[in-house]
PDB file as gemmi writes it, atoms N, CA and C in Angstrom:
CRYST1    1.000    1.000    1.000  90.00  90.00  90.00 P 1                      
ATOM      1  N   MET A   1     137.079  19.521  30.269  1.00  0.00           N  
ATOM      2  CA  MET A   1     136.677  18.378  29.409  1.00  0.00           C  
ATOM      3  C   MET A   1     135.140  18.355  29.275  1.00  0.00           C  
ATOM      4  N   ILE A   2     134.747  17.761  28.153  1.00  0.00           N  
ATOM      5  CA  ILE A   2     133.270  17.731  27.887  1.00  0.00           C  
ATOM      6  C   ILE A   2     132.909  16.367  27.801  1.00  0.00           C  
ATOM      7  N   LEU A   3     131.657  16.011  28.429  1.00  0.00           N  
ATOM      8  CA  LEU A   3     131.122  14.671  28.394  1.00  0.00           C  
ATOM      9  C   LEU A   3     130.167  14.657  27.212  1.00  0.00           C  
ATOM     10  N   GLY A   4     130.326  13.638  26.296  1.00  0.00           N  
ATOM     11  CA  GLY A   4     129.460  13.647  25.119  1.00  0.00           C  
ATOM     12  C   GLY A   4     129.125  12.274  24.589  1.00  0.00           C  
ATOM     13  N   LYS A   5     128.112  12.055  23.674  1.00  0.00           N  
ATOM     14  CA  LYS A   5     127.833  10.869  23.115  1.00  0.00           C  
ATOM     15  C   LYS A   5     128.113  10.997  21.605  1.00  0.00           C  
ATOM     16  N   VAL A   6     128.730   9.983  21.147  1.00  0.00           N  
ATOM     17  CA  VAL A   6     129.053   9.882  19.655  1.00  0.00           C  
ATOM     18  C   VAL A   6     127.728   9.504  18.926  1.00  0.00           C  
ATOM     19  N   ILE A   7     127.295  10.393  18.055  1.00  0.00           N  
ATOM     20  CA  ILE A   7     126.032  10.150  17.344  1.00  0.00           C  
ATOM     21  C   ILE A   7     126.230   9.901  15.810  1.00  0.00           C  
ATOM     22  N   GLY A   8     127.378  10.020  15.327  1.00  0.00           N  
ATOM     23  CA  GLY A   8     127.641   9.698  13.894  1.00  0.00           C  
ATOM     24  C   GLY A   8     128.993   9.911  13.464  1.00  0.00           C  
ATOM     25  N   ASN A   9     129.308   9.595  12.154  1.00  0.00           N  
ATOM     26  CA  ASN A   9     130.581   9.718  11.510  1.00  0.00           C  
ATOM     27  C   ASN A   9     130.616  10.955  10.549  1.00  0.00           C  
ATOM     28  N   VAL A  10     131.725  11.443  10.257  1.00  0.00           N  
ATOM     29  CA  VAL A  10     131.886  12.401   9.186  1.00  0.00           C  
ATOM     30  C   VAL A  10     132.881  11.856   8.202  1.00  0.00           C  
ATOM     31  N   VAL A  11     132.533  11.674   6.895  1.00  0.00           N  
ATOM     32  CA  VAL A  11     133.494  11.271   5.944  1.00  0.00           C  
ATOM     33  C   VAL A  11     133.826  12.470   4.939  1.00  0.00           C  
ATOM     34  N   SER A  12     135.064  12.675   4.802  1.00  0.00           N  
ATOM     35  CA  SER A  12     135.581  13.816   4.017  1.00  0.00           C  
ATOM     36  C   SER A  12     136.775  13.403   3.170  1.00  0.00           C  
ATOM     37  N   THR A  13     136.580  13.207   1.916  1.00  0.00           N  
ATOM     38  CA  THR A  13     137.755  12.699   1.074  1.00  0.00           C  
ATOM     39  C   THR A  13     138.648  13.811   0.710  1.00  0.00           C  
ATOM     40  N   GLN A  14     138.129  14.975   0.582  1.00  0.00           N  
ATOM     41  CA  GLN A  14     138.892  16.175   0.315  1.00  0.00           C  
ATOM     42  C   GLN A  14     139.024  17.044   1.606  1.00  0.00           C  
ATOM     43  N   LYS A  15     140.270  17.091   2.207  1.00  0.00           N  
ATOM     44  CA  LYS A  15     140.444  17.868   3.434  1.00  0.00           C  
ATOM     45  C   LYS A  15     141.964  18.218   3.551  1.00  0.00           C  
ATOM     46  N   ASP A  16     142.238  19.054   4.484  1.00  0.00           N  
ATOM     47  CA  ASP A  16     143.590  19.481   4.822  1.00  0.00           C  
ATOM     48  C   ASP A  16     144.395  18.255   5.185  1.00  0.00           C  
ATOM     49  N   GLU A  17     145.635  18.112   4.621  1.00  0.00           N  
ATOM     50  CA  GLU A  17     146.395  16.933   4.740  1.00  0.00           C  
ATOM     51  C   GLU A  17     146.727  16.637   6.172  1.00  0.00           C  
ATOM     52  N   ARG A  18     146.622  17.555   7.049  1.00  0.00           N  
ATOM     53  CA  ARG A  18     146.846  17.354   8.533  1.00  0.00           C  
ATOM     54  C   ARG A  18     145.710  16.579   9.129  1.00  0.00           C  
ATOM     55  N   LEU A  19     144.618  16.417   8.495  1.00  0.00           N  
ATOM     56  CA  LEU A  19     143.539  15.605   9.024  1.00  0.00           C  
ATOM     57  C   LEU A  19     143.483  14.231   8.377  1.00  0.00           C  
ATOM     58  N   THR A  20     144.355  13.919   7.477  1.00  0.00           N  
ATOM     59  CA  THR A  20     144.406  12.583   6.856  1.00  0.00           C  
ATOM     60  C   THR A  20     144.711  11.593   7.854  1.00  0.00           C  
ATOM     61  N   GLY A  21     143.998  10.481   7.870  1.00  0.00           N  
ATOM     62  CA  GLY A  21     144.231   9.431   8.851  1.00  0.00           C  
ATOM     63  C   GLY A  21     143.423   9.550  10.106  1.00  0.00           C  
ATOM     64  N   ASN A  22     142.907  10.618  10.299  1.00  0.00           N  
ATOM     65  CA  ASN A  22     142.069  10.887  11.550  1.00  0.00           C  
ATOM     66  C   ASN A  22     140.560  10.541  11.241  1.00  0.00           C  
ATOM     67  N   LYS A  23     139.967   9.796  12.218  1.00  0.00           N  
ATOM     68  CA  LYS A  23     138.565   9.455  12.138  1.00  0.00           C  
ATOM     69  C   LYS A  23     137.798  10.691  12.780  1.00  0.00           C  
ATOM     70  N   LEU A  24     136.799  11.171  11.992  1.00  0.00           N  
ATOM     71  CA  LEU A  24     136.032  12.229  12.410  1.00  0.00           C  
ATOM     72  C   LEU A  24     134.620  11.755  12.893  1.00  0.00           C  
ATOM     73  N   LEU A  25     134.308  12.192  14.166  1.00  0.00           N  
ATOM     74  CA  LEU A  25     132.943  11.773  14.714  1.00  0.00           C  
ATOM     75  C   LEU A  25     132.180  12.961  15.172  1.00  0.00           C  
ATOM     76  N   ILE A  26     130.804  12.792  15.121  1.00  0.00           N  
ATOM     77  CA  ILE A  26     129.863  13.810  15.568  1.00  0.00           C  
ATOM     78  C   ILE A  26     129.538  13.516  16.937  1.00  0.00           C  
ATOM     79  N   VAL A  27     129.743  14.558  17.856  1.00  0.00           N  
ATOM     80  CA  VAL A  27     129.515  14.354  19.242  1.00  0.00           C  
ATOM     81  C   VAL A  27     128.442  15.255  19.725  1.00  0.00           C  
ATOM     82  N   GLN A  28     127.470  14.681  20.536  1.00  0.00           N  
ATOM     83  CA  GLN A  28     126.443  15.503  21.126  1.00  0.00           C  
ATOM     84  C   GLN A  28     126.838  15.681  22.610  1.00  0.00           C  
ATOM     85  N   PRO A  29     127.123  16.834  23.110  1.00  0.00           N  
ATOM     86  CA  PRO A  29     127.337  17.065  24.491  1.00  0.00           C  
ATOM     87  C   PRO A  29     126.237  16.611  25.373  1.00  0.00           C  
ATOM     88  N   ILE A  30     126.587  15.990  26.548  1.00  0.00           N  
ATOM     89  CA  ILE A  30     125.495  15.529  27.404  1.00  0.00           C  
ATOM     90  C   ILE A  30     125.887  15.966  28.864  1.00  0.00           C  
ATOM     91  N   ASN A  31     124.783  15.838  29.679  1.00  0.00           N  
ATOM     92  CA  ASN A  31     125.099  16.192  31.160  1.00  0.00           C  
ATOM     93  C   ASN A  31     125.319  14.930  31.910  1.00  0.00           C  
ATOM     94  N   SER A  32     125.468  14.957  33.174  1.00  0.00           N  
ATOM     95  CA  SER A  32     125.727  13.705  33.903  1.00  0.00           C  
ATOM     96  C   SER A  32     124.630  12.745  33.968  1.00  0.00           C  
ATOM     97  N   LYS A  33     123.414  13.148  33.527  1.00  0.00           N  
ATOM     98  CA  LYS A  33     122.247  12.218  33.473  1.00  0.00           C  
ATOM     99  C   LYS A  33     122.220  11.669  32.073  1.00  0.00           C  
ATOM    100  N   GLU A  34     123.162  11.988  31.226  1.00  0.00           N  
ATOM    101  CA  GLU A  34     123.254  11.466  29.817  1.00  0.00           C  
ATOM    102  C   GLU A  34     122.131  12.176  28.972  1.00  0.00           C  
ATOM    103  N   GLU A  35     121.727  13.329  29.380  1.00  0.00           N  
ATOM    104  CA  GLU A  35     120.714  14.050  28.562  1.00  0.00           C  
ATOM    105  C   GLU A  35     121.521  14.930  27.688  1.00  0.00           C  
ATOM    106  N   PRO A  36     120.966  15.224  26.447  1.00  0.00           N  
ATOM    107  CA  PRO A  36     121.597  16.126  25.526  1.00  0.00           C  
ATOM    108  C   PRO A  36     121.670  17.529  25.997  1.00  0.00           C  
ATOM    109  N   GLU A  37     122.771  18.243  25.778  1.00  0.00           N  
ATOM    110  CA  GLU A  37     123.010  19.581  26.282  1.00  0.00           C  
ATOM    111  C   GLU A  37     123.880  20.397  25.281  1.00  0.00           C  
ATOM    112  N   GLY A  38     123.320  21.309  24.588  1.00  0.00           N  
ATOM    113  CA  GLY A  38     124.125  22.139  23.643  1.00  0.00           C  
ATOM    114  C   GLY A  38     124.093  21.594  22.293  1.00  0.00           C  
ATOM    115  N   SER A  39     124.938  22.206  21.441  1.00  0.00           N  
ATOM    116  CA  SER A  39     125.049  21.807  19.991  1.00  0.00           C  
ATOM    117  C   SER A  39     126.006  20.755  19.760  1.00  0.00           C  
ATOM    118  N   CYS A  40     125.761  19.952  18.743  1.00  0.00           N  
ATOM    119  CA  CYS A  40     126.714  18.861  18.267  1.00  0.00           C  
ATOM    120  C   CYS A  40     127.976  19.617  17.619  1.00  0.00           C  
ATOM    121  N   PHE A  41     129.056  18.881  17.633  1.00  0.00           N  
ATOM    122  CA  PHE A  41     130.255  19.267  16.978  1.00  0.00           C  
ATOM    123  C   PHE A  41     130.990  18.100  16.473  1.00  0.00           C  
ATOM    124  N   VAL A  42     132.032  18.292  15.626  1.00  0.00           N  
ATOM    125  CA  VAL A  42     132.852  17.252  15.146  1.00  0.00           C  
ATOM    126  C   VAL A  42     134.211  17.242  15.893  1.00  0.00           C  
ATOM    127  N   ALA A  43     134.622  15.978  16.118  1.00  0.00           N  
ATOM    128  CA  ALA A  43     135.832  15.818  16.834  1.00  0.00           C  
ATOM    129  C   ALA A  43     136.680  14.711  16.244  1.00  0.00           C  
ATOM    130  N   THR A  44     138.003  14.858  16.325  1.00  0.00           N  
ATOM    131  CA  THR A  44     138.879  13.823  15.797  1.00  0.00           C  
ATOM    132  C   THR A  44     138.942  12.782  17.007  1.00  0.00           C  
ATOM    133  N   ASP A  45     139.019  11.478  16.506  1.00  0.00           N  
ATOM    134  CA  ASP A  45     138.973  10.415  17.490  1.00  0.00           C  
ATOM    135  C   ASP A  45     140.429   9.814  17.628  1.00  0.00           C  
ATOM    136  N   ILE A  46     140.911  10.012  18.871  1.00  0.00           N  
ATOM    137  CA  ILE A  46     142.184   9.501  19.200  1.00  0.00           C  
ATOM    138  C   ILE A  46     142.192   8.135  19.838  1.00  0.00           C  
ATOM    139  N   VAL A  47     141.028   7.652  20.333  1.00  0.00           N  
ATOM    140  CA  VAL A  47     140.946   6.440  21.254  1.00  0.00           C  
ATOM    141  C   VAL A  47     140.167   5.272  20.599  1.00  0.00           C  
ATOM    142  N   GLY A  48     139.605   5.445  19.380  1.00  0.00           N  
ATOM    143  CA  GLY A  48     138.915   4.322  18.831  1.00  0.00           C  
ATOM    144  C   GLY A  48     137.469   4.295  19.222  1.00  0.00           C  
ATOM    145  N   ALA A  49     136.854   5.383  19.476  1.00  0.00           N  
ATOM    146  CA  ALA A  49     135.395   5.484  19.956  1.00  0.00           C  
ATOM    147  C   ALA A  49     134.486   5.146  18.709  1.00  0.00           C  
ATOM    148  N   GLY A  50     133.305   4.782  19.068  1.00  0.00           N  
ATOM    149  CA  GLY A  50     132.329   4.473  18.080  1.00  0.00           C  
ATOM    150  C   GLY A  50     130.959   5.117  18.322  1.00  0.00           C  
ATOM    151  N   VAL A  51     130.053   4.954  17.444  1.00  0.00           N  
ATOM    152  CA  VAL A  51     128.747   5.509  17.568  1.00  0.00           C  
ATOM    153  C   VAL A  51     128.040   4.908  18.814  1.00  0.00           C  
ATOM    154  N   ASN A  52     127.309   5.708  19.507  1.00  0.00           N  
ATOM    155  CA  ASN A  52     126.570   5.461  20.789  1.00  0.00           C  
ATOM    156  C   ASN A  52     127.395   5.287  21.934  1.00  0.00           C  
ATOM    157  N   GLU A  53     128.721   5.575  21.902  1.00  0.00           N  
ATOM    158  CA  GLU A  53     129.573   5.545  23.099  1.00  0.00           C  
ATOM    159  C   GLU A  53     129.648   6.853  23.746  1.00  0.00           C  
ATOM    160  N   ILE A  54     129.740   6.800  25.139  1.00  0.00           N  
ATOM    161  CA  ILE A  54     129.937   8.084  25.830  1.00  0.00           C  
ATOM    162  C   ILE A  54     131.398   8.309  25.897  1.00  0.00           C  
ATOM    163  N   VAL A  55     131.862   9.570  25.657  1.00  0.00           N  
ATOM    164  CA  VAL A  55     133.244   9.916  25.469  1.00  0.00           C  
ATOM    165  C   VAL A  55     133.580  11.128  26.276  1.00  0.00           C  
ATOM    166  N   LEU A  56     134.910  11.395  26.474  1.00  0.00           N  
ATOM    167  CA  LEU A  56     135.515  12.544  27.056  1.00  0.00           C  
ATOM    168  C   LEU A  56     136.128  13.294  25.908  1.00  0.00           C  
ATOM    169  N   VAL A  57     135.874  14.575  25.882  1.00  0.00           N  
ATOM    170  CA  VAL A  57     136.407  15.379  24.737  1.00  0.00           C  
ATOM    171  C   VAL A  57     137.090  16.598  25.268  1.00  0.00           C  
ATOM    172  N   VAL A  58     138.189  16.914  24.642  1.00  0.00           N  
ATOM    173  CA  VAL A  58     138.856  18.240  24.963  1.00  0.00           C  
ATOM    174  C   VAL A  58     138.754  19.135  23.770  1.00  0.00           C  
ATOM    175  N   LYS A  59     138.629  20.398  23.976  1.00  0.00           N  
ATOM    176  CA  LYS A  59     138.430  21.367  22.863  1.00  0.00           C  
ATOM    177  C   LYS A  59     139.560  22.455  23.031  1.00  0.00           C  
ATOM    178  N   GLY A  60     139.671  23.147  21.883  1.00  0.00           N  
ATOM    179  CA  GLY A  60     140.671  24.262  21.897  1.00  0.00           C  
ATOM    180  C   GLY A  60     142.112  23.817  21.768  1.00  0.00           C  
ATOM    181  N   SER A  61     142.966  24.585  22.391  1.00  0.00           N  
ATOM    182  CA  SER A  61     144.379  24.256  22.348  1.00  0.00           C  
ATOM    183  C   SER A  61     144.719  22.889  23.019  1.00  0.00           C  
ATOM    184  N   SER A  62     143.889  22.505  23.969  1.00  0.00           N  
ATOM    185  CA  SER A  62     144.066  21.133  24.600  1.00  0.00           C  
ATOM    186  C   SER A  62     144.000  20.082  23.505  1.00  0.00           C  
ATOM    187  N   ALA A  63     143.100  20.178  22.588  1.00  0.00           N  
ATOM    188  CA  ALA A  63     142.967  19.112  21.493  1.00  0.00           C  
ATOM    189  C   ALA A  63     144.180  18.993  20.639  1.00  0.00           C  
ATOM    190  N   ARG A  64     144.930  20.085  20.549  1.00  0.00           N  
ATOM    191  CA  ARG A  64     146.143  20.042  19.632  1.00  0.00           C  
ATOM    192  C   ARG A  64     147.338  19.643  20.428  1.00  0.00           C  
ATOM    193  N   HIS A  65     147.244  19.491  21.695  1.00  0.00           N  
ATOM    194  CA  HIS A  65     148.349  18.902  22.523  1.00  0.00           C  
ATOM    195  C   HIS A  65     148.294  17.503  22.853  1.00  0.00           C  
ATOM    196  N   VAL A  66     147.270  16.750  22.224  1.00  0.00           N  
ATOM    197  CA  VAL A  66     147.183  15.354  22.524  1.00  0.00           C  
ATOM    198  C   VAL A  66     148.312  14.756  21.585  1.00  0.00           C  
ATOM    199  N   ASP A  67     149.142  13.837  22.225  1.00  0.00           N  
ATOM    200  CA  ASP A  67     150.344  13.257  21.519  1.00  0.00           C  
ATOM    201  C   ASP A  67     150.193  12.976  20.058  1.00  0.00           C  
ATOM    202  N   GLU A  68     149.192  12.154  19.719  1.00  0.00           N  
ATOM    203  CA  GLU A  68     149.039  11.667  18.322  1.00  0.00           C  
ATOM    204  C   GLU A  68     148.371  12.829  17.418  1.00  0.00           C  
ATOM    205  N   ASN A  69     147.910  13.876  18.088  1.00  0.00           N  
ATOM    206  CA  ASN A  69     147.293  14.937  17.374  1.00  0.00           C  
ATOM    207  C   ASN A  69     148.075  16.280  17.162  1.00  0.00           C  
ATOM    208  N   LYS A  70     149.311  16.256  17.460  1.00  0.00           N  
ATOM    209  CA  LYS A  70     150.130  17.531  17.586  1.00  0.00           C  
ATOM    210  C   LYS A  70     150.147  18.393  16.296  1.00  0.00           C  
ATOM    211  N   ALA A  71     150.145  17.726  15.176  1.00  0.00           N  
ATOM    212  CA  ALA A  71     150.152  18.429  13.834  1.00  0.00           C  
ATOM    213  C   ALA A  71     148.835  18.720  13.360  1.00  0.00           C  
ATOM    214  N   SER A  72     147.723  18.326  14.073  1.00  0.00           N  
ATOM    215  CA  SER A  72     146.420  18.482  13.576  1.00  0.00           C  
ATOM    216  C   SER A  72     145.893  19.895  13.653  1.00  0.00           C  
ATOM    217  N   ILE A  73     144.925  20.235  12.892  1.00  0.00           N  
ATOM    218  CA  ILE A  73     144.268  21.513  12.932  1.00  0.00           C  
ATOM    219  C   ILE A  73     142.878  21.466  13.672  1.00  0.00           C  
ATOM    220  N   SER A  74     142.607  20.286  14.276  1.00  0.00           N  
ATOM    221  CA  SER A  74     141.326  20.045  14.896  1.00  0.00           C  
ATOM    222  C   SER A  74     141.263  20.924  16.179  1.00  0.00           C  
ATOM    223  N   ASP A  75     140.082  21.353  16.510  1.00  0.00           N  
ATOM    224  CA  ASP A  75     139.902  22.014  17.765  1.00  0.00           C  
ATOM    225  C   ASP A  75     139.027  21.172  18.783  1.00  0.00           C  
ATOM    226  N   ALA A  76     138.832  19.918  18.492  1.00  0.00           N  
ATOM    227  CA  ALA A  76     138.152  19.024  19.415  1.00  0.00           C  
ATOM    228  C   ALA A  76     138.720  17.548  19.196  1.00  0.00           C  
ATOM    229  N   ALA A  77     139.043  16.967  20.297  1.00  0.00           N  
ATOM    230  CA  ALA A  77     139.563  15.626  20.241  1.00  0.00           C  
ATOM    231  C   ALA A  77     138.933  14.718  21.297  1.00  0.00           C  
ATOM    232  N   ILE A  78     138.608  13.522  20.877  1.00  0.00           N  
ATOM    233  CA  ILE A  78     137.943  12.471  21.810  1.00  0.00           C  
ATOM    234  C   ILE A  78     139.215  11.867  22.423  1.00  0.00           C  
ATOM    235  N   VAL A  79     139.379  11.943  23.740  1.00  0.00           N  
ATOM    236  CA  VAL A  79     140.553  11.411  24.448  1.00  0.00           C  
ATOM    237  C   VAL A  79     140.225  10.278  25.448  1.00  0.00           C  
ATOM    238  N   GLY A  80     138.924   9.935  25.589  1.00  0.00           N  
ATOM    239  CA  GLY A  80     138.534   8.853  26.491  1.00  0.00           C  
ATOM    240  C   GLY A  80     137.187   8.311  26.156  1.00  0.00           C  
ATOM    241  N   ILE A  81     137.009   7.032  26.466  1.00  0.00           N  
ATOM    242  CA  ILE A  81     135.727   6.375  26.377  1.00  0.00           C  
ATOM    243  C   ILE A  81     135.243   6.069  27.776  1.00  0.00           C  
ATOM    244  N   VAL A  82     134.084   6.490  28.141  1.00  0.00           N  
ATOM    245  CA  VAL A  82     133.550   6.476  29.448  1.00  0.00           C  
ATOM    246  C   VAL A  82     132.998   4.949  29.742  1.00  0.00           C  
ATOM    247  N   ASP A  83     133.410   4.363  30.789  1.00  0.00           N  
ATOM    248  CA  ASP A  83     132.888   2.997  31.188  1.00  0.00           C  
ATOM    249  C   ASP A  83     131.567   3.220  31.901  1.00  0.00           C  
ATOM    250  N   TYR A  84     131.563   4.119  32.720  1.00  0.00           N  
ATOM    251  CA  TYR A  84     130.180   4.367  33.456  1.00  0.00           C  
ATOM    252  C   TYR A  84     130.329   5.723  34.168  1.00  0.00           C  
ATOM    253  N   ILE A  85     129.191   6.253  34.485  1.00  0.00           N  
ATOM    254  CA  ILE A  85     129.032   7.465  35.225  1.00  0.00           C  
ATOM    255  C   ILE A  85     128.395   7.174  36.567  1.00  0.00           C  
ATOM    256  N   GLU A  86     128.998   7.593  37.611  1.00  0.00           N  
ATOM    257  CA  GLU A  86     128.368   7.386  39.032  1.00  0.00           C  
ATOM    258  C   GLU A  86     128.074   8.714  39.595  1.00  0.00           C  
ATOM    259  N   ARG A  87     126.841   8.876  39.873  1.00  0.00           N  
ATOM    260  CA  ARG A  87     126.311  10.151  40.536  1.00  0.00           C  
ATOM    261  C   ARG A  87     125.987   9.824  41.966  1.00  0.00           C  
ATOM    262  N   LYS A  88     126.224  10.857  42.744  1.00  0.00           N  
ATOM    263  CA  LYS A  88     125.924  10.737  44.284  1.00  0.00           C  
ATOM    264  C   LYS A  88     124.920  11.835  44.571  1.00  0.00           C  
ATOM    265  N   ASP A  89     123.669  11.701  44.132  1.00  0.00           N  
ATOM    266  CA  ASP A  89     122.629  12.650  44.439  1.00  0.00           C  
ATOM    267  C   ASP A  89     121.381  12.043  44.833  1.00  0.00           C  
TER     268      ASP A  89                                                      
END                                                                             
């Protein structure tokens, strides 16, 4: 799983029909200190996340195994909204 922050939306009126009805969000991967780490990517939203929320993302074949996402061609899916991060260091 990837920890990320939603930084924007993607609107696409012309797309593969398997993406119809899916909200597409731009995710910035972050580390446990909530600092940006790596390149942004687009993910389908399964849980109703919004901009500025910290989320859990699965990529690759795991993204296609999410119940509501089985027919999707997406390779990244937001599967959780993080309430808080607790570090012990």
